[in-house]
matplotlib code that plots the C-alpha trace (Angstrom):
import matplotlib.pyplot as plt

x = [-89.9, -91.4, -90.5, -90.6, -89.8, -89.6, -88.9, -89.8, -90.1, -90.9, -94.3, -94.4, -91.8, -90.2, -87.0, -85.9, -86.2, -85.5, -81.4, -81.2, -82.0, -80.3, -77.4, -74.2, -70.8, -69.4, -72.6, -74.8, -72.5, -73.0, -76.4, -76.7, -74.4, -76.3, -79.6, -78.0, -77.4, -80.6, -81.9, -85.3, -83.6, -82.1, -80.8, -81.1, -80.7, -81.1, -82.2, -80.5, -81.6, -82.0, -86.0, -86.2, -84.7, -85.7, -84.8, -85.7, -85.6, -86.5, -87.7, -88.9, -91.2, -93.0, -92.8, -89.3, -88.2, -90.0, -88.7, -85.0, -85.2, -86.5, -84.2, -81.3, -82.4, -82.6, -79.5, -77.7, -79.5, -79.8, -83.9, -85.5, -87.6, -90.6, -89.9, -88.7, -91.9, -94.2, -93.1, -92.2, -94.2, -94.1, -94.9, -95.0, -95.5, -97.5, -97.5, -93.5, -93.3, -95.9, -93.9, -90.9, -92.2, -94.1, -90.6, -88.4, -90.9, -90.5, -94.4, -92.9, -90.4, -90.4, -91.1, -92.9, -91.5, -87.8, -85.3, -82.7, -84.6, -84.1, -80.1, -80.3, -82.6, -79.6, -76.8, -78.4, -78.6, -74.9, -73.6, -75.8, -74.5, -71.1, -71.3, -73.0, -76.3, -78.4, -79.5, -81.2, -84.7, -84.1, -81.5, -84.8, -87.3, -84.5, -84.2, -87.9, -88.0, -85.3, -87.2, -90.5, -88.6, -87.1, -90.6, -92.2, -89.6, -90.0, -93.4, -94.7, -94.4, -93.8, -90.4, -91.0, -90.1, -86.7, -87.7, -85.6, -84.9, -82.7, -84.9, -88.0, -85.8, -84.2, -87.9, -89.1, -85.6, -85.8, -89.8, -88.8, -86.1, -84.2, -81.3, -79.9, -77.1, -77.5, -74.4, -75.1, -72.1, -72.6, -71.2, -70.2, -69.5, -71.3, -74.2, -76.7, -73.8, -73.2, -76.9, -77.1, -74.2, -75.7, -78.7, -77.6, -75.7, -78.1, -81.1, -78.0, -76.6, -74.2, -71.3, -71.1, -68.5, -67.8, -66.4, -65.8, -63.3, -61.5, -60.3, -59.6, -63.4, -64.6, -62.5, -63.5, -67.1, -66.5, -64.5, -67.8, -69.6, -71.3, -69.7, -70.5, -71.0, -68.2, -67.2, -64.8, -63.5, -63.9, -61.9, -63.9, -61.8, -63.0, -66.7, -68.1, -66.2, -67.5, -70.9, -70.2, -70.3, -73.4, -77.0, -78.0, -76.4, -76.8, -75.6, -76.0, -73.3, -72.6, -71.5, -73.0, -73.2, -73.8, -71.6, -72.9, -73.2, -75.1, -71.3, -70.4, -73.7, -73.3, -69.5, -70.9, -73.5, -70.8, -68.3, -71.2, -71.9, -74.5, -78.4, -81.0, -82.1, -79.2, -81.0, -79.9, -81.2, -80.4, -81.1, -78.7, -79.5, -78.6, -78.9, -75.9, -77.4, -78.4, -82.1, -81.6, -79.6, -83.4, -83.9, -81.0, -82.1, -81.9, -81.5, -84.0, -83.4, -85.1, -85.3, -86.8, -89.7, -90.8, -89.7, -92.1, -94.9, -94.2, -95.4, -93.5, -96.3, -96.6, -100.4, -103.0, -102.9, -98.9, -99.0, -102.3, -100.0, -97.3, -99.8, -100.6, -97.0, -96.6, -99.6, -98.2, -95.1, -96.4, -98.6, -95.7, -93.9, -96.9, -97.0, -93.3, -93.2, -95.9, -94.7, -91.4, -92.8, -94.4, -90.6, -89.5, -92.8, -92.2, -88.3, -89.3, -91.5, -89.3, -86.8, -89.4, -89.9, -86.4, -85.9, -88.7, -87.9, -84.3, -85.5, -87.5, -84.9, -82.8, -84.6, -85.8, -82.2, -81.2, -84.3, -83.9, -79.9, -80.3, -82.5, -79.8, -80.9, -78.4, -77.1, -78.0, -81.8, -81.6, -80.3, -83.3, -86.1, -84.5, -84.7, -88.2, -89.2, -87.7, -89.7, -92.8, -92.4, -91.2, -94.4, -96.9, -95.2, -95.0, -98.4, -99.7, -96.1, -96.6, -100.1, -99.2, -96.5, -99.3, -101.8, -99.2, -99.2, -102.8, -103.6, -104.5, -101.9, -100.0, -103.2, -102.4, -98.8, -100.2, -102.7, -99.4, -97.8, -100.3, -101.5, -98.0, -97.2, -93.9, -92.0, -92.2, -88.4, -87.4, -89.4, -88.3, -84.6, -85.1, -87.2, -83.6, -81.4, -79.7, -81.5, -81.2, -84.8, -84.7, -88.6, -87.1, -83.6, -84.1, -86.9, -85.3, -83.3, -80.1, -80.1]
y = [-11.5, -13.8, -17.3, -17.2, -19.7, -19.5, -22.4, -25.1, -28.7, -31.8, -30.3, -27.3, -27.3, -29.4, -31.3, -29.1, -26.0, -28.0, -28.5, -24.9, -24.0, -26.4, -25.2, -27.1, -26.7, -22.6, -21.5, -22.7, -20.9, -17.8, -18.1, -18.1, -15.0, -13.1, -14.1, -13.4, -9.5, -8.9, -5.7, -7.6, -10.7, -11.4, -15.3, -18.0, -21.7, -23.4, -27.0, -28.2, -31.4, -33.4, -32.6, -29.4, -26.1, -24.1, -20.8, -20.2, -17.2, -15.0, -11.8, -8.2, -7.8, -10.4, -8.4, -7.4, -11.0, -12.8, -10.2, -10.4, -14.1, -14.7, -11.9, -14.2, -17.3, -16.1, -14.6, -17.8, -20.0, -17.8, -18.6, -15.2, -14.3, -14.3, -17.8, -18.8, -17.3, -19.1, -22.5, -20.8, -21.5, -19.2, -20.2, -17.5, -17.6, -21.0, -22.3, -22.4, -23.6, -26.7, -26.8, -27.8, -30.3, -31.8, -31.8, -33.7, -35.9, -37.2, -35.9, -33.8, -36.1, -37.5, -41.0, -40.6, -41.9, -42.0, -41.3, -39.2, -36.0, -35.9, -35.6, -33.6, -30.7, -31.5, -31.0, -27.6, -26.4, -27.2, -25.5, -22.0, -22.5, -23.0, -20.2, -18.1, -17.6, -19.2, -17.5, -18.3, -18.8, -20.8, -22.8, -23.3, -24.4, -27.0, -28.6, -28.9, -30.3, -32.7, -34.0, -34.3, -36.3, -38.6, -39.1, -39.8, -42.6, -43.7, -44.0, -44.8, -47.2, -44.6, -45.8, -49.1, -50.4, -48.3, -47.3, -44.1, -42.8, -45.5, -48.7, -47.2, -46.4, -50.2, -51.4, -49.3, -50.1, -54.3, -54.5, -55.7, -55.2, -57.8, -57.6, -61.2, -61.6, -58.0, -55.8, -52.4, -49.5, -46.7, -43.1, -40.7, -41.0, -39.1, -40.0, -41.0, -42.8, -44.8, -45.4, -46.6, -49.1, -50.4, -50.7, -52.7, -54.9, -55.4, -56.2, -59.2, -57.2, -59.6, -56.9, -53.3, -51.1, -47.8, -44.6, -41.4, -38.7, -39.4, -42.7, -43.2, -41.9, -44.5, -47.3, -46.5, -46.6, -50.1, -51.5, -51.3, -53.6, -56.8, -59.7, -61.9, -59.5, -58.7, -55.1, -52.7, -49.9, -48.0, -45.4, -42.6, -41.1, -44.1, -44.7, -46.3, -49.3, -49.1, -48.6, -51.2, -53.9, -52.8, -53.6, -50.6, -47.4, -45.2, -42.1, -39.5, -36.9, -33.3, -32.6, -29.0, -30.7, -34.0, -36.6, -39.4, -38.0, -39.3, -40.6, -42.1, -44.3, -44.7, -46.5, -48.1, -50.0, -50.5, -52.5, -54.5, -58.2, -58.3, -59.2, -57.2, -53.4, -51.3, -48.9, -45.7, -44.8, -41.1, -39.3, -36.5, -32.9, -31.1, -34.5, -36.7, -38.5, -36.5, -36.8, -37.8, -41.3, -42.8, -42.4, -44.9, -48.4, -51.3, -48.0, -46.5, -44.0, -43.1, -39.6, -38.0, -36.7, -40.2, -40.9, -37.7, -38.8, -42.2, -43.4, -45.1, -47.8, -46.0, -46.6, -43.8, -44.6, -44.2, -40.5, -39.8, -41.1, -38.4, -35.1, -36.0, -35.7, -32.8, -30.9, -32.0, -30.8, -27.6, -26.8, -27.2, -24.8, -22.2, -22.5, -22.5, -19.1, -17.6, -18.2, -16.9, -13.4, -12.5, -13.3, -9.6, -8.8, -10.7, -9.8, -5.7, -6.2, -8.0, -5.0, -2.6, -4.2, -4.6, -0.9, 0.3, -2.2, -1.0, 2.6, 2.0, -0.2, 3.0, 5.3, 3.3, 2.2, 6.1, 6.7, 3.3, 3.6, 7.3, 5.4, 3.2, -0.1, -2.7, -3.8, -7.3, -5.9, -3.8, -6.8, -9.1, -6.4, -6.2, -9.9, -10.2, -7.3, -8.6, -12.1, -10.1, -9.1, -12.2, -13.8, -11.4, -11.3, -14.9, -16.0, -13.4, -14.0, -17.6, -17.6, -14.8, -17.5, -20.1, -17.8, -16.6, -20.3, -19.7, -18.4, -14.8, -15.1, -11.8, -9.7, -11.0, -9.7, -6.3, -6.3, -7.3, -4.4, -1.8, -2.8, -2.5, 0.5, -0.5, 1.4, -0.3, 0.5, -1.4, -4.2, -4.1, -3.5, -7.1, -8.4, -7.5, -9.3, -12.2, -14.1, -18.0, -19.4, -22.8, -23.9, -23.1, -24.1, -27.6, -28.9, -31.6, -32.8, -34.5, -34.1]
z = [211.6, 209.7, 207.8, 203.9, 201.8, 198.0, 195.8, 192.8, 193.1, 190.9, 192.1, 190.0, 187.4, 185.0, 184.7, 182.5, 184.4, 187.7, 186.0, 185.3, 188.7, 190.6, 192.9, 194.4, 195.6, 195.4, 193.6, 196.5, 198.9, 196.7, 196.6, 200.2, 201.0, 198.2, 200.3, 203.6, 202.2, 201.3, 203.0, 204.0, 205.4, 208.7, 207.9, 205.5, 204.3, 200.7, 200.3, 196.7, 196.0, 192.7, 192.7, 195.0, 195.2, 198.4, 199.9, 203.6, 205.1, 208.1, 206.6, 207.7, 204.5, 202.7, 199.3, 199.9, 200.4, 197.7, 195.0, 196.5, 196.3, 193.0, 191.6, 193.1, 191.5, 188.3, 188.3, 189.8, 187.4, 184.3, 184.2, 183.2, 185.9, 183.6, 183.0, 186.7, 188.5, 186.7, 188.1, 191.9, 195.1, 197.9, 201.8, 204.6, 208.0, 209.1, 205.7, 205.4, 208.6, 207.7, 204.2, 205.9, 208.6, 205.3, 203.3, 206.0, 206.9, 203.4, 202.3, 199.4, 198.2, 194.4, 196.4, 199.4, 202.4, 201.1, 203.6, 202.4, 202.7, 206.0, 205.5, 202.6, 205.0, 207.9, 205.2, 204.2, 207.9, 208.3, 205.3, 206.2, 209.7, 208.8, 205.8, 208.7, 207.1, 209.9, 212.8, 215.9, 214.3, 211.4, 213.0, 215.8, 213.2, 211.0, 214.8, 214.8, 211.2, 212.0, 215.3, 212.5, 210.3, 212.8, 214.4, 211.3, 210.1, 214.1, 214.8, 211.2, 208.1, 205.8, 204.5, 206.0, 202.3, 202.4, 198.9, 197.3, 194.0, 193.2, 194.4, 192.5, 189.6, 189.1, 189.8, 186.5, 184.6, 185.3, 185.9, 189.7, 192.0, 191.2, 189.8, 189.5, 185.8, 185.5, 185.0, 186.6, 186.3, 188.9, 187.4, 190.2, 193.8, 195.6, 198.0, 195.8, 194.3, 197.4, 198.0, 194.2, 194.8, 198.1, 196.5, 193.5, 195.7, 197.9, 194.6, 193.6, 191.0, 189.4, 189.0, 190.1, 188.6, 189.4, 187.7, 188.8, 187.5, 190.8, 190.6, 194.6, 195.3, 192.7, 194.2, 197.9, 197.0, 195.1, 198.2, 200.0, 197.7, 200.1, 199.8, 197.1, 194.3, 192.2, 192.2, 189.9, 189.0, 185.2, 183.4, 183.8, 180.6, 178.8, 179.9, 176.1, 177.2, 180.9, 179.5, 176.6, 179.4, 181.2, 181.1, 183.4, 183.9, 186.9, 186.5, 189.6, 189.5, 190.3, 187.2, 185.7, 182.4, 180.2, 181.3, 179.0, 175.3, 172.3, 170.8, 174.0, 173.9, 169.7, 170.6, 173.6, 171.4, 168.7, 171.5, 172.8, 173.2, 175.7, 174.1, 175.9, 176.4, 177.6, 180.6, 181.7, 185.1, 185.1, 188.5, 188.4, 188.4, 186.1, 184.4, 183.0, 180.6, 177.0, 176.2, 172.9, 174.1, 174.3, 170.5, 169.8, 169.3, 172.2, 174.6, 177.3, 179.4, 182.3, 184.1, 186.8, 184.4, 184.3, 187.8, 189.3, 190.7, 191.2, 194.5, 197.1, 197.5, 200.8, 202.4, 203.2, 206.8, 207.2, 205.1, 207.9, 210.7, 209.6, 208.9, 212.4, 213.6, 211.4, 212.8, 216.6, 216.2, 214.3, 216.9, 220.0, 217.7, 217.4, 221.4, 221.9, 219.6, 221.2, 224.8, 223.5, 222.6, 225.9, 227.7, 227.2, 228.7, 231.9, 232.2, 231.7, 234.4, 236.6, 235.9, 236.7, 240.0, 241.2, 240.1, 242.1, 245.2, 244.9, 245.3, 248.1, 249.8, 249.6, 250.9, 253.7, 254.0, 255.2, 257.7, 259.8, 259.8, 261.4, 264.1, 265.0, 263.0, 262.7, 259.2, 259.4, 260.4, 257.2, 255.0, 256.7, 255.9, 252.5, 251.3, 252.9, 250.6, 247.3, 248.5, 248.7, 245.4, 243.4, 245.4, 244.1, 240.5, 240.3, 239.6, 237.1, 235.6, 235.1, 233.8, 231.6, 229.8, 229.8, 228.2, 225.7, 224.4, 222.8, 219.9, 221.1, 223.6, 222.2, 223.9, 227.9, 226.8, 225.7, 228.9, 231.2, 229.2, 229.6, 233.4, 234.8, 232.4, 231.1, 228.7, 225.0, 224.6, 227.8, 225.9, 222.5, 224.4, 225.6, 222.3, 220.6, 222.9, 222.0, 224.5, 224.2, 224.4, 226.0, 224.8, 221.1, 221.5, 222.8, 220.1, 218.7, 221.7, 221.1, 217.6]

ax = plt.figure().add_subplot(projection="3d")
ax.plot(x, y, z, "-o")
ax.set_aspect("equal")
plt.show()
C-alpha cells in the first residue's frame, strides 16, 4: 500500500474553480465515505479549506486510485472531469508524504507561515477518524505532519508576525494593519470569523459588529471582543443596514451560495452616510460576495484571487529552516516505515525458532523421562535451550532492524527470509495482522 494525494489549491487553480470544488459539512462526510469505498483505497482523509481541497488515501494501485478520486471530486463538485483534471496535482508515495509535511508546516499556504493550517489538518484527521475512514497508516502520517507543523512554529520564526489571511487582507484593505476609526462588520461566526473579530479588535477597530444566521453564535462571538472596543450584533435578515454602517466588511461564512448580493450593497450605499471606500474582504470558499459588487462606485472587493500569492513577509532563512525540519521529519518517517517492514520477518523467524525448540524439547523430554530425569531438571534444560536460541537470534534480528531503516533495508529482510527458509505465507500473515508499530504510532508524541 502507498500514500496518494489528489488535490487542487490556490497554486494550481483559480478561485472560480476552487469555490466550486470546495466541500464541507455533510458533503465532506459523504466524499470521505465514497472515497473509502473505492476498490483500490484502504483509508482516507480530506483537507478542505478556503484555498485547497486535497484527498489523501492509502492505495493499492496508483492509476486506479487516481481515477477513482478524480471521478468522485468531479461528481461532488459538479465540475466535468476534463475541466477538473487541468487544475489538479497528484503526488505519490514519498512526494505525497513530503507534500503533507509542507502543507502542515505552512509552506504551501497563501500566506506562508500562517498558523491556521495546522488546526485544519488536525480537524481533517479527526473528522476522518470520527467517520471511520482513517486507518493506522494515515493516522501515523497525520501525527507526523502535526509534529512537523508544531516544530516549524516552535523552532523557527515562520509565524513570528502572526500573519493570517485576515491580517493580510486587512493590510491590503486599509494599507496598514491599523484599523483605528474603522467600523468593521464580520459576517459569519465560524473559526475564520472568530479570527477576524479578534484581529480587528487587536488592530484597534472603532467598532466590531457580528452578523450570523444564528444570532446566539453571533452574540457569543461579539461578547469576546477585547475590552475598549465597541461590539454589537446585527440582524442577519437585514444585512444592508449593517453594511451601511461599516467601513470594512469581512465575510467568511460556510454558505453554499452568495451571502452579500449586488442589490444588498446598492441598498447599503443608498443608506450609507460614511465617507470613503466601502471595502469587502471575502475570505469564504465558495465566495460570499458577488463579484459584480466590485464594479459599484465607492466599493472595493478583495477576494481570494487577489490574496493568492501574497507573501507573508517571512524571511528566506525561516523558510529554509522549515524546509530542513520537513526533510528531517520525512527522513525519520522513511526510516520508521522501512524498519516496520522488517518486523514481520523477525516475528516469523522467532516463531519458527520457537516451534523448532518446542518440538525438540518434546522429543528430548520423552527420552529423559524414561531415564529418570526429574521434572525440575527438564524445566532447567528447556529454559537453557530457549536462552541459547534467544541469544543466537538476538544479534541478527537487532542488526537487521537497524539495517532495515536504510534506503536498501528491504534487501536485508529478504536475505533473512532466504537464509532461514521462512515461509512467505507466514510473513504475509504477520504483515496483515493488526499489530501496532511503536516506531510509527508515537511519531507526534502527546499531540
